[in-house]
C-alpha positions in Angstrom: 120.2 48.4 79.9 116.1 49.6 79.7 116.0 50.9 83.1 119.8 52.6 81.5 117.6 53.8 79.0 114.7 55.0 80.7 116.8 56.8 83.0 118.7 58.5 80.9 115.6 59.5 78.7 114.1 60.8 82.0 117.5 62.7 82.9 117.8 64.5 79.5 113.9 65.8 79.3 114.4 67.4 82.8 118.0 68.8 81.9 115.8 70.0 78.3 112.9 71.7 80.7 115.5 73.4 82.9 117.6 75.1 79.7 113.7 76.4 78.6 112.8 78.0 82.1 115.6 79.6 82.2 115.4 81.1 79.2 111.9 82.2 79.6 113.0 83.9 82.9 115.7 85.3 81.4 113.8 86.5 78.9 112.7 90.0 79.6 112.4 93.5 77.7 112.3 97.0 78.5 109.5 99.0 76.8 109.3 102.2 75.9 105.7 104.3 75.1 104.9 107.0 73.4 104.8 110.6 75.3 103.6 114.1 74.3 106.4 115.9 75.9 110.0 114.2 74.6 111.5 115.3 71.3 112.7 112.7 68.3 115.9 113.7 68.9 115.5 113.1 72.6 114.9 109.5 72.7 117.2 108.7 69.5 119.9 110.1 71.4 118.5 107.9 74.9 118.5 104.7 73.4 122.1 105.3 71.6 123.2 106.3 74.5 121.8 104.0 77.0 120.6 101.3 75.3 123.9 101.2 72.9 122.0 101.2 69.6 123.6 102.2 66.3 121.5 105.4 65.1 120.0 103.9 62.2 118.2 101.3 65.1 117.7 103.7 67.3 115.3 105.4 65.1 113.2 103.2 64.3 112.8 102.4 67.7 111.4 105.9 68.3 108.9 106.0 65.2 107.3 102.8 66.4 107.0 104.1 69.9 105.5 107.5 67.8 103.6 105.4 65.6 102.2 102.1 67.2 102.6 104.0 71.0 105.6 101.6 72.5 108.1 99.2 71.3 110.3 96.2 72.5 114.2 98.6 72.8 116.0 95.7 75.0 116.4 92.4 75.6 117.7 91.0 77.6 117.4 89.2 81.7 116.3 91.4 84.1 119.1 92.8 85.5 121.5 93.9 82.5 118.0 95.2 81.8 116.6 97.5 85.0 119.7 100.1 84.6 118.9 100.1 81.9 115.4 101.2 82.4 116.0 103.6 85.3 117.8 105.0 82.8 115.7 105.6 80.2 113.3 107.1 83.0 115.4 109.4 84.9 114.9 111.1 81.4 111.8 111.5 81.6 111.2 108.4 79.5 107.7 106.2 79.6 109.5 102.8 80.2 108.9 99.2 81.9 110.2 96.2 81.4 108.2 93.0 80.6 
């Protein structure tokens, strides 16, 4: 019975490590950077349309970008974020996935 407990413990630890690895890999974010040419209203509208922010969230992110220089505007897997980041770039916003 002791061999079973040790093997079961190793299997459980392996499962936990794999789950943690999946979470780490999936946890990417779009970083939006400040620029000198896009208006607040334009950025807010882009965040609402592209990232599906509500108006208050979009406004808060826009102010953070302006005053802090950057802001994480969306989290998720790379596959989820890539089309959103591309759409922001197509609007001449400065963004990247980290």
